[in-house]
C-alpha positions as CSV (number, residue, x, y, z in Angstrom):
1,X,96.6,102.9,108.9
2,X,93.6,100.8,109.4
3,X,90.9,100.7,106.7
4,X,87.3,101.1,107.8
5,X,84.7,99.5,105.5
6,X,81.3,101.0,105.0
7,X,78.3,98.7,104.8
8,X,77.7,97.7,101.2
9,X,74.9,99.4,99.4
10,X,74.3,96.5,97.1
11,X,72.2,93.3,97.7
12,X,73.7,90.0,98.6
13,X,72.5,88.8,95.1
14,X,74.4,91.6,93.4
15,X,77.5,90.9,95.4
16,X,77.3,87.2,94.3
17,X,76.8,88.3,90.7
18,X,79.9,90.5,90.9
19,X,81.9,87.7,92.5
20,X,81.0,85.3,89.7
21,X,81.9,87.9,87.1
22,X,85.3,88.5,88.7
23,X,86.0,84.8,88.9
24,X,85.0,84.2,85.3
25,X,87.2,87.1,84.2
26,X,90.3,85.9,86.0
27,X,89.8,82.1,85.2
28,X,91.6,82.2,81.8
29,X,94.6,83.8,83.4
30,X,94.8,81.3,86.2
31,X,94.5,78.4,83.7
32,X,97.6,79.9,82.0
33,X,99.5,80.0,85.3
34,X,99.2,83.8,85.8
35,X,98.5,85.0,89.3
36,X,97.0,88.4,90.0
37,X,98.7,90.8,92.2
38,X,97.6,92.2,95.5
39,X,96.4,95.5,94.1
40,X,94.1,93.8,91.7
41,X,92.7,91.4,94.2
42,X,92.0,94.1,96.7
43,X,90.3,96.2,94.1
44,X,88.2,93.2,93.0
45,X,87.1,92.6,96.6
46,X,86.0,96.2,97.0
47,X,84.1,95.9,93.8
48,X,82.4,92.7,95.0
49,X,81.5,94.3,98.3
50,X,79.8,97.2,96.5
51,X,82.3,99.8,97.7
52,X,82.7,101.1,94.1
53,X,81.4,100.6,90.6
54,X,82.8,98.8,87.6
55,X,83.9,102.2,86.2
56,X,85.8,102.9,89.4
57,X,87.5,99.4,89.2
58,X,88.6,100.1,85.7
59,X,90.0,103.5,86.6
60,X,91.9,102.1,89.6
61,X,93.4,99.3,87.4
62,X,94.5,101.8,84.7
63,X,96.2,103.9,87.3
64,X,97.9,100.9,88.8
65,X,99.3,99.9,85.4
66,X,100.5,103.5,84.8
67,X,102.2,103.5,88.2
68,X,103.8,100.1,87.4
69,X,102.1,98.5,90.5
């Protein structure tokens, strides 16, 4: 099934701020040699694009952990 993205409702500046926050959050893990999985990276990208909030991102990650994804 093909995903259709809706135009972001956040500004370019907000998107860049979110991208920097995500990169800073994952940097320590990368330095330790950990790689994030596809589920996390897809969720991060949707957050950066403004498709959902930080609370939504947290909920999705909790559910992924509970589902062992």
